[in-house]
C-alpha positions as CSV (number, residue, x, y, z in Angstrom):
1,X,34.1,-13.3,26.2
2,X,32.8,-10.8,23.7
3,X,30.6,-8.0,24.8
4,X,27.0,-7.7,23.5
5,X,25.9,-5.1,21.0
6,X,23.3,-2.9,22.5
7,X,22.2,0.3,20.9
8,X,18.6,0.5,22.0
9,X,19.3,3.3,24.5
10,X,20.5,5.5,21.7
11,X,17.6,4.8,19.6
12,X,15.3,5.5,22.5
13,X,17.1,8.9,23.0
14,X,16.7,9.7,19.3
15,X,13.0,9.0,19.5
16,X,12.6,11.2,22.6
17,X,14.6,14.0,20.7
18,X,12.1,13.8,17.8
19,X,9.2,13.9,20.1
20,X,10.6,16.9,22.1
21,X,11.7,18.9,19.1
22,X,9.5,17.8,16.2
23,X,6.2,17.2,17.9
24,X,4.3,19.8,15.9
25,X,5.7,18.2,12.7
26,X,4.4,14.8,13.5
27,X,1.0,16.3,14.6
28,X,0.7,17.8,11.1
29,X,1.6,14.6,9.4
30,X,-0.9,12.7,11.6
31,X,-3.6,15.3,10.8
32,X,-2.9,14.8,7.0
33,X,-3.1,11.1,7.2
34,X,-6.2,11.0,9.3
35,X,-7.9,13.5,7.1
36,X,-7.3,11.7,3.9
37,X,-8.2,8.4,5.3
38,X,-11.3,9.7,7.0
39,X,-12.5,11.5,3.9
40,X,-12.0,8.4,1.8
41,X,-13.8,6.3,4.2
42,X,-16.8,8.7,4.3
43,X,-16.8,8.8,0.5
44,X,-16.9,4.9,0.3
45,X,-19.5,4.7,3.0
46,X,-21.7,7.1,1.1
47,X,-21.6,4.6,-1.9
48,X,-23.1,2.0,0.4
49,X,-22.0,-1.7,0.4
50,X,-24.3,-2.5,-2.4
51,X,-22.9,0.4,-4.5
52,X,-19.3,-0.8,-3.9
53,X,-20.4,-4.4,-4.9
54,X,-21.9,-3.1,-8.1
55,X,-18.7,-1.2,-8.8
56,X,-16.5,-4.4,-8.1
57,X,-18.8,-6.5,-10.3
58,X,-18.8,-3.8,-13.1
59,X,-15.0,-3.5,-13.1
60,X,-14.5,-7.3,-13.1
61,X,-16.9,-7.7,-16.1
62,X,-15.2,-4.8,-17.9
63,X,-11.5,-5.7,-17.0
64,X,-11.5,-9.4,-16.5
65,X,-14.4,-11.2,-17.8
66,X,-17.8,-12.8,-17.0
67,X,-16.4,-15.6,-14.9
68,X,-14.5,-13.2,-12.6
69,X,-17.6,-10.9,-12.3
70,X,-19.6,-13.9,-11.0
71,X,-16.8,-14.5,-8.4
72,X,-16.8,-10.7,-7.5
73,X,-20.6,-11.0,-7.0
74,X,-20.2,-13.9,-4.7
75,X,-17.3,-12.4,-2.8
76,X,-19.1,-9.1,-2.2
77,X,-22.4,-10.9,-1.1
78,X,-20.4,-12.9,1.4
79,X,-18.9,-9.7,2.9
80,X,-22.2,-8.0,3.0
81,X,-24.3,-10.9,4.5
82,X,-21.6,-12.1,7.0
83,X,-22.0,-8.6,8.6
84,X,-18.5,-7.3,7.8
85,X,-19.4,-4.7,5.2
86,X,-18.8,-1.8,7.6
87,X,-15.4,-3.0,8.7
88,X,-14.5,-3.9,5.0
89,X,-15.2,-0.2,4.1
90,X,-12.8,0.9,6.7
91,X,-10.1,-1.6,5.6
92,X,-10.6,-0.6,2.0
93,X,-10.1,3.1,2.9
94,X,-7.0,2.4,4.9
95,X,-5.6,0.3,2.1
96,X,-6.3,2.9,-0.6
97,X,-5.1,5.9,1.5
98,X,-1.9,4.0,2.4
99,X,-1.4,3.0,-1.2
100,X,-1.9,6.5,-2.3
101,X,0.8,7.9,0.1
102,X,3.2,4.9,-0.9
103,X,2.8,5.8,-4.6
104,X,3.2,9.5,-4.1
105,X,6.6,8.9,-2.3
106,X,7.5,5.6,-4.1
107,X,7.3,6.5,-7.8
108,X,9.3,9.7,-7.7
109,X,11.9,7.9,-5.5
110,X,12.0,5.0,-8.0
111,X,12.6,7.6,-10.8
112,X,15.3,9.3,-9.0
113,X,17.3,6.2,-8.3
114,X,16.9,5.0,-11.9
115,X,18.4,8.2,-13.2
116,X,21.0,8.9,-10.5
117,X,23.5,6.0,-9.7
118,X,24.6,7.5,-6.5
119,X,21.2,7.9,-5.1
120,X,20.4,4.3,-6.0
121,X,23.6,3.1,-4.2
122,X,22.3,4.8,-1.0
123,X,18.6,3.9,-1.3
124,X,18.6,0.3,-2.4
125,X,20.1,-1.0,0.9
126,X,17.4,1.0,2.7
127,X,14.7,-0.9,0.6
128,X,16.4,-4.2,1.6
129,X,16.1,-3.1,5.2
130,X,12.5,-2.0,4.9
131,X,11.5,-5.2,3.1
132,X,13.2,-7.6,5.5
133,X,12.1,-5.7,8.8
134,X,9.2,-7.8,10.5
135,X,6.0,-6.0,9.9
136,X,5.2,-5.7,13.6
137,X,8.2,-3.8,14.4
138,X,7.0,-0.8,12.2
139,X,4.1,-0.4,14.8
140,X,6.5,0.5,17.6
141,X,7.9,3.9,16.2
142,X,4.6,4.6,14.6
143,X,2.8,4.4,17.8
144,X,5.3,6.4,19.7
145,X,5.3,9.2,17.2
146,X,1.6,9.3,16.3
147,X,-0.2,7.7,19.2
148,X,-3.1,5.3,18.6
149,X,-5.6,5.3,15.7
150,X,-5.4,5.5,11.9
151,X,-2.3,7.7,11.6
152,X,0.2,5.2,13.1
153,X,-1.4,2.4,11.1
154,X,-1.2,4.3,7.8
155,X,2.4,5.5,8.5
156,X,3.6,1.9,9.3
157,X,1.7,0.6,6.2
158,X,3.4,3.1,3.9
159,X,6.9,2.2,5.2
160,X,6.0,-1.5,4.8
161,X,4.3,-1.3,1.4
162,X,6.4,1.3,-0.5
163,X,9.5,-0.7,-1.5
164,X,7.9,-2.9,-4.3
165,X,6.7,0.3,-6.3
166,X,10.2,1.9,-5.7
167,X,12.1,-1.1,-7.0
168,X,9.9,-1.9,-10.0
169,X,9.7,1.8,-11.0
170,X,13.6,1.8,-10.9
171,X,13.7,-1.5,-12.9
172,X,11.1,-0.5,-15.5
173,X,13.0,2.7,-16.3
174,X,16.4,1.1,-16.4
175,X,15.1,-1.6,-18.7
176,X,13.6,0.7,-21.3
177,X,15.3,-0.2,-24.7
178,X,18.5,2.0,-25.1
179,X,17.6,2.5,-28.8
180,X,14.3,4.3,-27.8
181,X,16.3,6.5,-25.4
182,X,18.9,7.3,-28.1
183,X,16.0,8.0,-30.5
184,X,14.5,10.5,-28.1
185,X,17.8,12.2,-27.6
186,X,18.4,12.4,-31.3
187,X,15.0,14.1,-31.8
188,X,16.1,16.8,-29.1
189,X,14.2,15.6,-26.1
190,X,15.2,17.3,-22.8
191,X,15.7,15.0,-19.7
192,X,12.1,15.9,-18.6
193,X,10.6,15.1,-22.1
194,X,12.6,11.9,-22.4
195,X,11.2,10.8,-18.9
196,X,7.6,11.6,-19.6
197,X,7.4,10.8,-23.4
198,X,9.8,7.8,-23.6
199,X,10.8,6.2,-20.4
200,X,7.7,6.3,-18.2
201,X,5.3,5.1,-21.0
202,X,7.6,2.1,-21.8
203,X,8.1,1.4,-18.1
204,X,4.4,1.5,-17.2
205,X,3.9,-2.3,-17.1
206,X,6.6,-2.7,-14.6
207,X,5.4,0.3,-12.6
208,X,1.8,-1.1,-12.5
209,X,3.2,-4.5,-11.3
210,X,4.7,-2.4,-8.4
211,X,1.4,-0.7,-7.8
212,X,-0.2,-4.1,-7.6
213,X,2.3,-5.5,-5.1
214,X,2.0,-2.2,-3.0
215,X,-1.6,-2.7,-2.8
216,X,-1.3,-6.3,-1.6
217,X,1.3,-5.5,0.9
218,X,-0.8,-2.5,2.2
219,X,-3.8,-4.8,2.5
220,X,-1.6,-7.2,4.7
221,X,-0.2,-4.5,6.9
222,X,-3.5,-2.8,7.4
223,X,-4.8,-6.0,9.0
224,X,-1.9,-5.9,11.4
225,X,-2.3,-2.3,12.1
226,X,-5.5,-3.1,14.0
227,X,-3.2,-3.7,17.0
228,X,-2.8,0.1,17.2
229,X,-6.3,1.0,16.8
230,X,-6.5,1.5,13.0
231,X,-9.8,-0.5,12.8
232,X,-11.4,-2.4,10.0
233,X,-11.4,-6.2,9.5
234,X,-8.2,-6.5,11.5
235,X,-10.2,-5.7,14.6
236,X,-12.3,-8.9,14.0
237,X,-9.2,-11.0,13.4
238,X,-7.5,-9.5,16.4
239,X,-10.6,-10.2,18.6
240,X,-10.9,-13.8,17.5
241,X,-7.2,-14.3,18.4
242,X,-7.7,-12.9,21.9
243,X,-10.8,-14.9,22.5
244,X,-9.6,-18.0,20.7
245,X,-12.8,-17.9,18.7
246,X,-11.9,-20.1,15.7
247,X,-15.2,-19.6,14.0
248,X,-15.0,-15.8,14.0
249,X,-11.4,-16.0,13.0
250,X,-12.1,-18.1,10.0
251,X,-15.1,-16.1,8.9
252,X,-13.4,-12.7,9.2
253,X,-10.3,-14.2,7.6
254,X,-12.2,-15.3,4.6
255,X,-13.5,-11.8,4.2
256,X,-10.0,-10.5,4.2
257,X,-8.9,-13.1,1.7
258,X,-11.8,-12.3,-0.7
259,X,-11.0,-8.5,-0.5
260,X,-7.3,-9.3,-1.2
261,X,-8.3,-11.4,-4.2
262,X,-10.6,-8.7,-5.6
263,X,-8.0,-5.9,-5.1
264,X,-5.2,-8.1,-6.6
265,X,-7.0,-9.1,-9.7
266,X,-8.6,-5.8,-10.4
267,X,-5.4,-3.7,-9.9
268,X,-3.4,-6.2,-12.0
269,X,-6.0,-5.8,-14.8
270,X,-5.6,-2.0,-15.0
271,X,-2.4,-2.3,-17.0
272,X,-3.6,-4.6,-19.8
273,X,-6.5,-4.5,-22.3
274,X,-9.7,-6.1,-21.2
275,X,-10.0,-9.7,-22.2
276,X,-12.3,-10.5,-25.1
277,X,-14.8,-13.2,-24.2
């Protein structure tokens, strides 16, 4: 009979060690996360739901076309008149702040592993681990380290949403035509100039695809993060589950879907030229 593998006690001991010796560090991180998300939420709230709706419709008309602008108007009107506009603003602020932190960490990491093979060998298995780990699991260490509220929700969302932009930044840089790289080197580009003037501009479509996927994964995780007090539309979904309220669940779920569709199409449109109608 073989023995079972159980290393949970060692993990618990490691977490306790972090809390005992790095508590101040995690307090600072929590403060930064909460401040950024709170400031963004206040800024979006000042625009009012109608102002945000006008921005969504204007961007849709400019970047996509008239048909999608009509859809944006209908989607935002549904969110406003169904009474979910305040929670939608909270969800949008959490999504955007989580995306911001994911990009700040993910794009430089993607550049590093594209340019350093050894770093890629170490980081890519970690990305596999992060992408296959069940989303709910991220909430456990986040709650232990940061307590309840926005910080653990944002922290868990960053871990969950960062891998796509890392992978696609790495892929985009590695797929830049070698002749362009050779031409840059022939004209005397330094490694930094080669990165900024040749590799990143040509890798931009792939990077923006990563940004789009990161936004969508952040949106999905922010809803789950309501379980640790992050707030937003996830609270309405969670309440409907707890009360077995099918109507509220469907109504709040539609609001989540409409927000996700708007964010998906608008973020995807930023990398291409507006369609001519």
